[in-house]
N, C-alpha and C positions, 0 to 999 in steps of 0.2 A: 460688236460693241454694246448693243442693247442687252444681250445676254450677260456679258461680263459685268455691266453696271447693275443688273438685277441680282446677280450672284453677290456682288459687293454689298448691295443694300440688304440682302438677306443675312449676310455675315455680320453686318453691323447691328441688325435687329435681333439676332439670336442671343447676344450677350445680355441685354436687359430682360429678355423673355426667360432665359434659363435662370438668371440670378434672382428674378422675382419669384419664380417657383420654389427655389431653394430658400429664399429669405422668408417666405410666408410661414414656414415652420420654425424659423428662428425668432421672428418678430412677433412675440406673443403677449397677451395681457398678463399683468402681474398675478401672482398666486393668491389664494385666500389669505386673509390677514392672520399674522401670528398674534400671540397674546402679549408678549413683553416687547414693547416698542419704545424707542427713544422719544423724548419730547421734541416737537417740531414747531418751528416758527414759520408761518406762511407770510411772505413779504409781497405786497401788492403795490408796485409803483403806479402812481396815478397822475394824469394830466388831462384835465377837461373830460372827465369820465362820468359826469352827472347822470347821464341817461341810463347807464348800466352798472354802476359800481355797487348799488344796493343788492342787485341780483347776484353779482359775483361774491360779495362778502357773505351774503346769506347762505350761499351754497357751501362756502368754506366753513362757516360757523356750525353748519349742520353735520360736519364730519363726525364719524363714530369711531371709537376704538383708539383714539390718540389723545395724548396730553398736548393741548393746542394753545398757541399764542398767535395772534394775527396782528401784523403791523401794516397799516395803510399809510404809505408815504406820499404825501401830496407834493407834486413837483411843479409848483407855481401855477396851479389851475386858475383860470379866469372865470369859471362858472361856479355852480353851487356844489361841486364835488366834495369839498371839505365839510360843508354844512350837512350833507347827507350822511357822511361817515360819522361826524360828531354825534348825530342823533342815534345812530346805531351803537356807537361806543358807550353812550350813556346807559344803554339797555343791556350791554354784555361786556363785562370787565375783561374778557379775553381779547378784546379788540382795542387797539390803540391807534390814534391818529397822530402822525408826526408830519412836520413840514420841512421840506428840504431847504438847505441854504441856497442862495443864488448860485446859478451854474457857473463853475470856474471855467476858464479857458482850457481847451483841449479835452473836455469831457463831453460825452454824450449824456443827454438828460436821464434816460432810463438807467444807464450804468451808475450814474452819480446817485440817483435815488436808491438803487439797490444797495450800493456800498454803504451809504449812510444808515439805512435801515438795518443792515447786517451788524453794524457797530452797536445798535441798541437792542438787538435780539437776544433772547435768553435760551432758546432751544439749542440742542446739540445737533440738530439737522435744520437746514434752511430750505424752504420751498419757495422759489421765486415764481410768481404767478401773474400772468397778464390780466388786466382788468376785464377783458372780454371773454374770459374762460369761466365756465360753470362746471363745478365738480359734483359727482355723485357722493353719497355719504361714506362709502367705503374706499374712495380713491386714495386718500392719504395713507390709510393703514395698509392697504395692499401694496402701494408703492414703497413704503418703508420696509415691508417684508421682502419685496423683490430686491431692494438695495442691499439688505443684509444677506440674502441668499447668494447674490452675485459678487459679494465682497467689493462693492463698487463705492467709490467716493462720490460719484455723481450718477444720478438716474434722470433720464428725460423720457418724454413720450409725446406722441402726437395725438391730440384730441380728435374727435370727429369734427372735421372742418365743414361748417355749414356754409352754404352758398345760396345766393339769391339772384344777382344780376348775371347777364350773359357772360361777362368777362370773368367774374368769379368762377362760374361753372366751367369755363374754358381753361382757366389757369390754375386755380387753387388745387384741384386734384393732382396736378403734376408734381406736387410736393412728394406724394407717395411714390409716383413713378420714378422720380430722380433718386429718392432715398433707397427704395428696394430694388431698383433696376441697375444701380451703379455702385452700391456699397455692399461689400460682404459683411453682413450683420454678425456672423459668427466670429470674424476676426475683430470686429468692434468689441464684442463681449469677452473675448478670451485673450486679447493683447492690450498693451498700453501704447502701441504705435500711434503717434499723433496724426498720421495721415488717415487713420480710420475713425477720426473723431466725427461725431454727428450728434445733433440734439435739436430740440425745439425750444425756442426762447419763450414760448407760452407756458412751459412747465419744466422747471429745472430744480431738482431736489439734490442738495449737496451737503455732505458732511461738513460740519462747522470747522473742525480742525484742519481738514484738507483745504477748505476754501481759504482760510486765513493763511495757511502755510504757502499756498500758491500765489497769493496776492489778490485773489478774488476779482471783483469787478474793477478794482483800482488798477489791476494789471492790464485790463482791456478797456480802459476808460474811453478810448477813441471810437470803439466799434459801434455799429448799429446792428450787429449780428451776434449777440451773445449766445444764441442757440448753437452756433458753430464754434465760436472762439473760447467760450468758457470750458466746454469739454476738451478742446484741444489744449488749453492751458493746463488743466489738471493732468492730462496724459503726458504732457511735456515734463511735469514734475513727478512722473512715475506712478500716478494714481490710475486706477481702473475706472472706466465709465461704462454704463449700460443703457439699453434702450428698450422700452416696453410699448405695447399697443394700448392706447387709452381710448379707443373708439367707443367702447361701452361705458367708460368711466368719466369722461369729460367731453365737453363740446365747446366750440369757439366759432364765432362769426368774426373773422379777421377784418373784413372790409364790407362796406354797405353800398358801394357804388362802383361804376366802372373806373372813374377817375381815381378814387382812393385805392382801388386794387392796383392800377397801373403804377401810381406813385409809391404805394407801399412796397410793392415788389421791387421796384427800381431803386429804392433808396439804399439798399444794402447789397445790390446785385454784384457790385465789383468786389465784394468779399467772398463771392461764391463762383458761379459759372463765368461771370463777366470779368474775373481777374485776367489781366493781360496775358498771363502764361497759360490760361485754360481756355479762353474763349474761342480761339481758332480750332484746336482739336475737338472741342465739344460741339462747335457748330458743324464741323464736318461729320462727326460721329452721329449726332442726333439728326442732322439734316438728311444724310444718306440713309440712315436706318429707320427713321420715323416719318419724315416728311415726304421723301421720294417714292416709297413703295406704290402708293395709289396712282400717281402720275405715270410711273413706269409701267404699271399694269395696263393702263389705258393705251400708252404708246405701243407696248408689246402686242396688244390685241389688234391695233390698227395695222401693224406690220405683218400680220399673218395673212395668208392668201389660200385660195382654193385651187386644187388641181382636179382635173376631170379624167379619171382613168377610163379606158375603153369600155370596161364592164364595171358595174357597181356604182355606188353613190359618190358624189364629190368628196374629196378629203382635204381638210385644212392642214397646211404645212407651216413650218416656222413657229411651232408652238412652244419650243423650249424656253424662250424668254418669258412667255406667258406663265409657264409653270414656275419659273424662278421668281418672277415678280409676285405671283400669288402666294408663294411661301413667305416672301418678305412682308407682304400685307398681313398675313396671318400672324407672323411673329411680332410685328409691330403692334398689333391690336391685343395680343394675348395678355401682356401685363396690365393694360387698362381694363380689360374685362375682369381679370382676377381682382384688381384693386377696387373696382366699382362694386363688385359683389361683397368682397371681404370687408371693406371699410365704408360701405353705404354712400358711395359717391354718385355724382350726377351722370346719368346715362347720356345726357346732352353733350357733356364734355367728352365722354368716352367715344361717342359716335364721331365727333369732330376732332379726334386725337391728332391727326396730322396738322390741322389748322392750329390747334392749341400749341403744339411744339413749335410751329413756325412763328406764332405770335410771341412765344416765350423767348425764342432766339432774337427776334427783333428787339424785344425789351432789353435783353442783355447788351446788345450793341448800342442801343440808345443810352443805357446807363454808363457804358464805358466811354462813349463819345462825350457825354456831359462831363465825366471826370477829366478826360484829356483836355477839354476846353476850359476847365477850371470852374464849371458851374457847380454851386453847392447843392447838396441834397436837402430838400425841405421836408420837415415833418413836425406836426403839432406847433405850428407858428415859430419854429426854430430853423436855422440854417446851419448845415454841417458840411465840412469838407468831405467829399466822397473818398472813402478809403481805397 
């Protein structure tokens, strides 16, 4: 029984391990910038971003090699966000401050702000950027080049995700584990199948015509997960999307405390792993393949025993479950080690990988239970019905 369970654990762990190794060669940084690039409008939705908005906009305005417009859309901030931006706009005519209308029923605040800003934008490409992202000078030009190379209507990428608190370091690196361990990146880049959609809401670069034709953020107005649903929307309309590695070209500190990390990840979990149709198989797959290997190895070792032959040293028998569990442990840790080195992630989180996955699964069930009980998801002093 223990041996069979260890083999099952290894079988579940081998899929993310092999897929990660394959995907590392597919998930690459964008190429060097081309010379002839379309004009781009960077759209930054803001709500109470006083502390960091200046750094975000300064990094965007320092972009090289692009014809640039920046729209900062204030979504009902109650702090000095608008005043900070207004001062920067007075010094740089490429930056405009706009104010969103009151949030209509049925809309998520970010999607509403993005949609309104898109109506005012002049660029032939839109880049929707979260206010906590910081860009390097060549990021936009290289991403526009990659978008053209891949003939993609939408390009997205994951910045280097900075972490500070223990829960950030435990959970945030799992973004890359889930992405590269469960999604065939080649099929994302070479097909328009909606099931292979993926993206990061922190950085979404989309062709204006494709965006408008598909309905843009207005077509996903309810969501809190445009990083997934906007690429899916475009693929459903027959457009190609692509994904690039922005580790060296952008950075982001998503959350700054354990509580905001928990609430931030839980707010849109039911649109991903915690969706009712996914949560049971994903819990079994990740639980058996990522959480169980270490406990199984300990149990297997405890169930081995020594025999004492008449001649020679004692021999330990019953080691087959130990070897099977050891393989499962190695396979479960392999993707985290690769990701930690490749994307400069926390070694603390990597060492506690089984615990991180366990906490992630608990968070998914927490989000689903809140949804089933009718509890709204709260974010930025607003309450939303969980999708």
